[in-house]
TILUM-834746 format. One record per atom (N, C-alpha, C, CB): residue number from 0; atom name; y, x, z. Coordinates in Angstrom, 2 decimals, decimal comma, m for minus. Glycine has a CB too. Layout:
// TILUM-834746
NUM  CA  Y  X  Z
...
// end
This chain:
// TILUM-834746
0  N  110,88  81,16  85,18
0  CA  111,63  82,33  85,93
0  C  111,00  83,28  85,86
0  CB  111,94  82,24  87,24
1  N  111,70  84,39  85,80
1  CA  111,27  85,82  85,64
1  C  111,58  86,68  87,06
1  CB  112,11  86,50  84,30
2  N  110,61  87,40  87,48
2  CA  110,68  87,88  88,47
2  C  110,50  89,58  88,42
2  CB  109,83  87,13  89,17
3  N  111,70  90,36  88,77
3  CA  111,45  91,69  88,59
3  C  111,61  92,36  89,95
3  CB  112,33  92,26  87,53
4  N  110,60  93,01  90,27
4  CA  110,76  93,54  91,57
4  C  111,34  92,86  92,80
4  CB  111,43  94,52  91,41
5  N  110,59  91,38  92,66
5  CA  111,41  90,68  93,66
5  C  112,52  89,93  93,45
5  CB  111,80  91,43  94,44
6  N  113,31  90,15  92,52
6  CA  114,51  89,35  92,15
6  C  114,38  88,29  90,99
6  CB  115,56  90,30  91,78
7  N  114,68  87,10  91,15
7  CA  114,33  86,31  90,09
7  C  115,43  86,16  89,08
7  CB  113,91  85,05  90,59
8  N  115,23  85,85  87,79
8  CA  116,09  85,51  86,91
8  C  115,66  84,54  85,92
8  CB  116,49  86,55  86,37
9  N  116,42  84,01  85,02
9  CA  116,14  82,93  84,06
9  C  116,26  83,39  82,65
9  CB  117,09  81,77  84,27
10  N  115,38  83,39  81,70
10  CA  115,43  84,00  80,37
10  C  114,23  83,54  79,64
10  CB  115,50  85,57  80,42
11  N  114,23  83,73  78,19
11  CA  113,28  83,29  77,36
11  C  112,81  84,77  76,59
11  CB  113,91  82,06  76,37
12  N  113,65  85,97  76,74
12  CA  113,29  87,15  76,12
12  C  113,50  88,45  77,00
12  CB  114,04  87,22  74,87
13  N  112,39  89,31  77,44
13  CA  112,57  90,34  78,16
13  C  112,06  91,60  77,45
13  CB  111,99  90,11  79,39
14  N  113,05  92,43  77,48
14  CA  112,92  93,98  76,74
14  C  113,13  95,07  77,94
14  CB  114,29  94,28  75,39
15  N  112,33  95,88  78,03
15  CA  112,66  96,95  78,70
15  C  112,43  98,41  77,88
15  CB  111,89  96,84  79,93
16  N  113,42  99,05  77,80
16  CA  113,57  100,14  76,82
16  C  114,39  101,40  77,63
16  CB  114,44  99,54  75,42
17  N  113,70  102,38  77,55
17  CA  114,19  103,67  78,51
17  C  114,93  103,32  79,92
17  CB  115,34  104,61  77,63
18  N  114,05  102,46  80,50
18  CA  113,99  101,86  81,95
18  C  115,28  101,00  81,94
18  CB  113,99  103,07  83,27
19  N  115,67  100,36  80,94
19  CA  116,80  99,37  81,01
19  C  116,07  98,16  80,89
19  CB  117,94  99,51  79,90
20  N  116,25  97,13  81,58
20  CA  115,67  95,88  81,68
20  C  116,62  94,69  81,19
20  CB  115,25  95,69  83,10
21  N  116,71  94,19  80,10
21  CA  117,51  93,36  79,39
21  C  116,86  91,92  79,28
21  CB  117,76  93,98  78,07
22  N  117,56  91,06  79,84
22  CA  116,96  89,45  79,67
22  C  118,06  88,89  79,02
22  CB  116,59  88,50  81,14
23  N  117,62  88,25  78,04
23  CA  118,21  87,71  76,87
23  C  119,48  88,34  76,62
23  CB  118,37  86,30  76,95
24  N  119,33  89,70  76,41
24  CA  120,52  90,77  76,10
24  C  121,27  90,90  77,08
24  CB  121,43  90,50  75,02
25  N  121,07  90,47  78,36
25  CA  121,79  91,08  79,63
25  C  121,38  91,92  80,24
25  CB  122,00  90,41  80,51
26  N  121,90  92,92  80,76
26  CA  121,31  94,18  81,68
26  C  121,05  93,73  82,86
26  CB  122,20  95,40  81,90
27  N  119,70  93,80  83,25
27  CA  119,13  93,29  84,76
27  C  118,36  94,52  85,36
27  CB  117,96  91,85  84,65
28  N  118,90  95,78  84,95
28  CA  117,95  96,78  85,34
28  C  118,08  96,95  87,11
28  CB  118,32  98,26  84,43
29  N  116,81  97,19  87,60
29  CA  116,79  97,39  89,04
29  C  117,12  98,85  89,38
29  CB  115,42  96,99  89,62
30  N  117,39  98,95  90,53
30  CA  117,63  100,35  91,05
30  C  116,23  101,25  91,06
30  CB  118,27  100,24  92,61
31  N  115,16  100,58  91,48
31  CA  113,82  101,06  91,56
31  C  113,33  101,82  90,31
31  CB  112,93  99,91  91,81
32  N  112,39  102,88  90,27
32  CA  111,81  103,62  89,32
32  C  110,75  102,83  88,75
32  CB  111,36  104,86  89,80
33  N  109,88  102,33  89,71
33  CA  108,70  101,50  89,13
33  C  109,12  99,97  89,08
33  CB  107,32  101,67  90,07
34  N  108,83  99,58  87,99
34  CA  109,14  98,01  87,55
34  C  107,86  97,30  87,49
34  CB  109,88  97,84  86,06
35  N  107,87  96,21  88,07
35  CA  106,61  95,15  88,11
35  C  107,42  93,76  87,57
35  CB  105,81  94,92  89,95
36  N  106,91  93,09  86,42
36  CA  107,52  91,99  85,80
36  C  106,57  90,63  86,26
36  CB  107,60  92,28  84,09
37  N  107,07  89,77  86,50
37  CA  106,33  88,41  86,70
37  C  106,98  87,37  86,14
37  CB  106,13  88,02  88,08
38  N  106,61  86,61  85,27
38  CA  106,99  85,40  84,55
38  C  106,33  84,33  85,15
38  CB  106,70  85,44  83,10
39  N  107,04  83,12  85,63
39  CA  106,36  82,06  86,20
39  C  106,85  80,82  85,18
39  CB  106,74  81,89  87,87
40  N  106,69  80,94  83,79
40  CA  106,70  80,01  82,94
40  C  106,44  80,55  81,49
40  CB  107,89  79,34  83,10
41  N  106,53  79,91  80,56
41  CA  106,40  80,11  79,23
41  C  107,43  81,20  78,84
41  CB  106,56  78,81  78,48
42  N  107,03  82,05  77,91
42  CA  108,15  83,16  77,34
42  C  107,96  83,42  75,91
42  CB  108,05  84,63  78,09
43  N  109,11  83,68  75,13
43  CA  108,94  83,88  73,69
43  C  108,45  85,23  73,58
43  CB  110,23  83,67  72,86
44  N  109,21  86,09  74,10
44  CA  108,90  87,74  73,70
44  C  109,00  88,33  74,93
44  CB  109,99  88,56  72,61
45  N  108,15  89,42  75,05
45  CA  108,23  90,33  76,33
45  C  107,95  91,69  75,31
45  CB  106,87  89,96  77,81
46  N  108,83  92,81  75,70
46  CA  108,77  94,34  75,19
46  C  109,16  94,87  76,07
46  CB  109,45  94,83  74,07
47  N  108,07  95,64  76,72
47  CA  108,50  96,91  77,63
47  C  107,95  98,11  77,19
47  CB  108,07  96,80  79,08
48  N  108,57  99,17  77,44
48  CA  108,20  100,43  77,28
48  C  107,35  101,01  78,23
48  CB  109,20  101,12  77,19
49  N  107,95  101,16  79,49
49  CA  107,00  101,48  80,51
49  C  107,30  100,58  81,95
49  CB  107,10  103,14  80,76
50  N  106,24  100,03  82,45
50  CA  106,23  99,23  83,71
50  C  104,83  99,38  84,29
50  CB  106,60  97,66  83,46
51  N  104,80  98,99  85,64
51  CA  103,68  99,20  86,04
51  C  102,73  98,15  85,87
51  CB  103,78  99,54  87,17
52  N  103,18  96,72  85,99
52  CA  102,38  95,55  85,44
52  C  103,28  94,51  85,07
52  CB  101,37  94,98  86,43
53  N  102,94  93,69  84,11
53  CA  103,40  92,64  83,72
53  C  102,50  91,26  83,77
53  CB  103,82  92,97  82,55
54  N  102,97  90,40  84,36
54  CA  102,10  89,20  84,65
54  C  103,01  88,05  83,87
54  CB  101,85  88,90  86,47
55  N  102,28  87,01  83,42
55  CA  102,76  86,04  82,80
55  C  101,99  84,83  83,55
55  CB  102,59  86,22  81,26
56  N  102,72  83,89  84,28
56  CA  101,64  82,79  84,46
56  C  101,65  81,70  83,43
56  CB  101,81  82,09  85,80
57  N  102,37  81,46  82,31
57  CA  102,37  80,55  81,29
57  C  101,79  81,19  80,14
57  CB  103,67  80,03  81,03
58  N  102,33  80,47  79,02
58  CA  101,95  81,09  77,64
58  C  103,12  81,71  77,39
58  CB  101,51  80,10  76,44
59  N  102,66  82,71  76,27
59  CA  103,63  83,84  75,91
59  C  103,45  83,69  74,29
59  CB  103,18  85,52  76,62
60  N  104,75  84,13  73,48
60  CA  104,89  84,47  71,91
60  C  103,98  85,64  71,70
60  CB  106,48  84,89  71,41
61  N  104,85  86,68  72,09
61  CA  104,08  87,96  72,00
61  C  104,45  89,10  73,01
61  CB  104,26  88,50  70,61
62  N  103,53  89,92  73,40
62  CA  103,91  90,83  74,59
62  C  103,48  92,19  73,94
62  CB  103,07  90,47  76,15
63  N  104,24  93,05  74,34
63  CA  103,90  94,61  73,94
63  C  104,35  95,54  74,97
63  CB  104,62  95,09  72,55
64  N  103,81  96,56  75,39
64  CA  103,98  97,52  76,27
64  C  103,61  98,98  75,78
64  CB  103,26  97,14  77,39
65  N  104,35  100,10  76,10
65  CA  103,79  101,13  75,90
65  C  102,87  101,68  76,93
65  CB  104,65  101,86  75,62
66  N  103,40  101,55  78,25
66  CA  102,57  101,81  79,44
66  C  102,87  100,58  80,34
66  CB  102,92  103,25  80,18
67  N  101,47  100,04  80,74
67  CA  101,44  99,21  81,90
67  C  100,60  98,07  81,42
67  CB  102,88  98,77  82,44
68  N  99,92  97,66  82,46
68  CA  99,04  96,55  82,35
68  C  99,47  95,42  82,06
68  CB  98,41  96,36  83,30
69  N  98,95  94,52  81,68
69  CA  99,43  93,18  80,94
69  C  98,22  91,98  81,38
69  CB  99,50  93,45  79,01
70  N  98,84  90,89  82,14
70  CA  97,94  90,11  82,69
70  C  98,53  88,76  82,43
70  CB  97,65  90,45  84,11
71  N  97,83  87,92  81,43
71  CA  98,66  86,57  81,32
71  C  97,68  85,35  81,50
71  CB  99,45  86,43  79,79
72  N  98,26  84,44  82,23
72  CA  97,22  83,45  82,79
72  C  96,93  82,44  81,49
72  CB  97,85  82,55  84,25
73  N  97,92  82,03  80,65
73  CA  97,62  81,07  79,65
73  C  97,39  81,86  78,40
73  CB  98,74  80,00  79,49
74  N  97,80  81,18  77,17
74  CA  97,37  81,46  76,00
74  C  98,56  82,41  75,30
74  CB  97,02  80,11  75,28
75  N  98,23  83,27  74,22
75  CA  99,09  83,81  73,64
75  C  99,10  83,48  72,17
75  CB  99,01  85,02  73,94
76  N  100,57  83,15  71,68
76  CA  100,56  82,56  70,39
76  C  100,75  83,44  69,15
76  CB  101,53  81,58  70,38
77  N  100,98  84,67  69,59
77  CA  101,22  85,87  68,70
77  C  100,15  86,81  68,99
77  CB  102,63  86,55  68,91
78  N  100,74  88,16  69,34
78  CA  99,99  89,42  69,62
78  C  100,27  89,83  70,95
78  CB  100,32  90,54  68,67
79  N  99,29  90,57  71,51
79  CA  99,31  91,48  72,65
79  C  98,85  92,96  72,28
79  CB  98,37  90,91  73,77
80  N  99,83  93,82  72,64
80  CA  99,43  95,27  72,49
80  C  100,02  96,21  73,73
80  CB  100,01  95,82  71,01
81  N  99,36  97,45  73,79
81  CA  99,66  98,25  74,78
81  C  98,98  99,46  74,33
81  CB  99,29  97,74  76,11
82  N  99,90  100,73  74,61
82  CA  99,10  101,79  74,05
82  C  98,28  102,34  75,60
82  CB  100,22  103,09  73,15
83  N  98,79  102,33  76,72
83  CA  98,21  103,05  77,93
83  C  98,30  101,70  79,01
83  CB  99,23  104,61  78,44
84  N  97,09  100,83  79,27
84  CA  97,25  99,84  80,24
84  C  95,87  98,97  79,80
84  CB  98,83  99,02  80,16
85  N  95,61  98,03  80,69
85  CA  94,58  97,11  80,58
85  C  95,27  95,66  80,42
85  CB  93,62  97,22  81,85
86  N  94,49  94,89  79,47
86  CA  95,06  93,69  79,09
86  C  93,81  92,59  79,38
86  CB  95,62  93,78  77,48
87  N  94,49  91,41  80,08
87  CA  93,89  90,35  80,63
87  C  94,66  89,08  80,02
87  CB  93,93  90,48  82,18
88  N  94,09  88,21  79,38
88  CA  94,54  87,06  79,00
88  C  93,58  86,03  78,41
88  CB  95,47  87,33  78,19
89  N  94,18  84,84  78,10
89  CA  93,36  83,60  77,38
89  C  93,11  83,88  76,09
89  CB  94,08  82,24  77,35
90  N  93,37  82,57  75,36
90  CA  93,03  82,79  73,99
90  C  94,59  83,30  73,34
90  CB  92,31  81,27  73,26
91  N  94,20  84,14  72,04
91  CA  95,00  85,06  71,43
91  C  95,04  84,40  70,03
91  CB  94,45  86,57  71,52
92  N  96,16  83,89  69,49
92  CA  96,23  83,51  68,07
92  C  96,42  84,68  67,16
92  CB  97,34  82,55  67,83
93  N  96,90  85,88  67,60
93  CA  97,08  87,13  66,90
93  C  95,99  88,11  66,96
93  CB  98,21  87,74  67,35
94  N  96,52  89,50  67,49
94  CA  95,70  90,54  67,70
94  C  95,67  90,87  69,03
94  CB  96,01  91,58  66,96
95  N  94,74  91,64  69,76
95  CA  94,89  92,32  70,99
95  C  94,54  93,58  70,61
95  CB  94,11  91,81  72,14
96  N  95,18  94,67  71,28
96  CA  95,01  96,17  71,03
96  C  95,60  96,81  72,27
96  CB  95,78  96,72  69,62
97  N  94,63  97,94  72,71
97  CA  95,18  98,91  73,63
97  C  94,27  100,15  73,22
97  CB  95,11  98,43  75,29
98  N  95,18  101,21  73,46
98  CA  94,42  102,49  72,90
98  C  93,66  103,01  74,05
98  CB  95,42  103,69  72,30
99  N  94,23  103,09  75,31
99  CA  93,86  103,52  76,65
99  C  93,76  102,58  77,69
99  CB  94,69  104,43  77,08
100  N  92,70  101,57  77,61
100  CA  92,44  100,53  78,60
100  C  91,39  99,52  78,19
100  CB  93,68  99,81  78,90
101  N  91,21  98,51  78,93
101  CA  90,31  97,77  78,86
101  C  90,86  96,08  78,58
101  CB  89,56  98,09  80,09
102  N  90,12  95,60  77,66
102  CA  90,63  94,19  77,21
102  C  89,46  93,04  77,96
102  CB  90,63  94,10  75,26
103  N  90,21  92,13  78,93
103  CA  89,35  91,26  79,21
103  C  89,73  89,85  78,78
103  CB  89,11  91,38  80,51
104  N  88,86  89,13  78,17
104  CA  89,36  87,57  77,74
104  C  88,61  86,57  78,23
104  CB  89,36  87,27  76,26
// end
């Protein structure tokens, strides 16, 4: 289950580009300007341009944000990257990168 600003959705791939939220290719854009994402399961791909925080309770294939903190309770099969934000996660099979932020493992 995916929670965006308090509303629940189901899907495997989440993409946020130019403020538009797409879950498995369907537009699920909230009316609010600040976006917080919580995933209560495993997810394949999470791509976000701008959000406040991304939280994943399970495992993830890959996660990337341009701006926003990333918090993953489980492991990452691929890579995690953000340009501006902190990263907290378990084991990472790929790489972890942030330009402006801290990495906690």
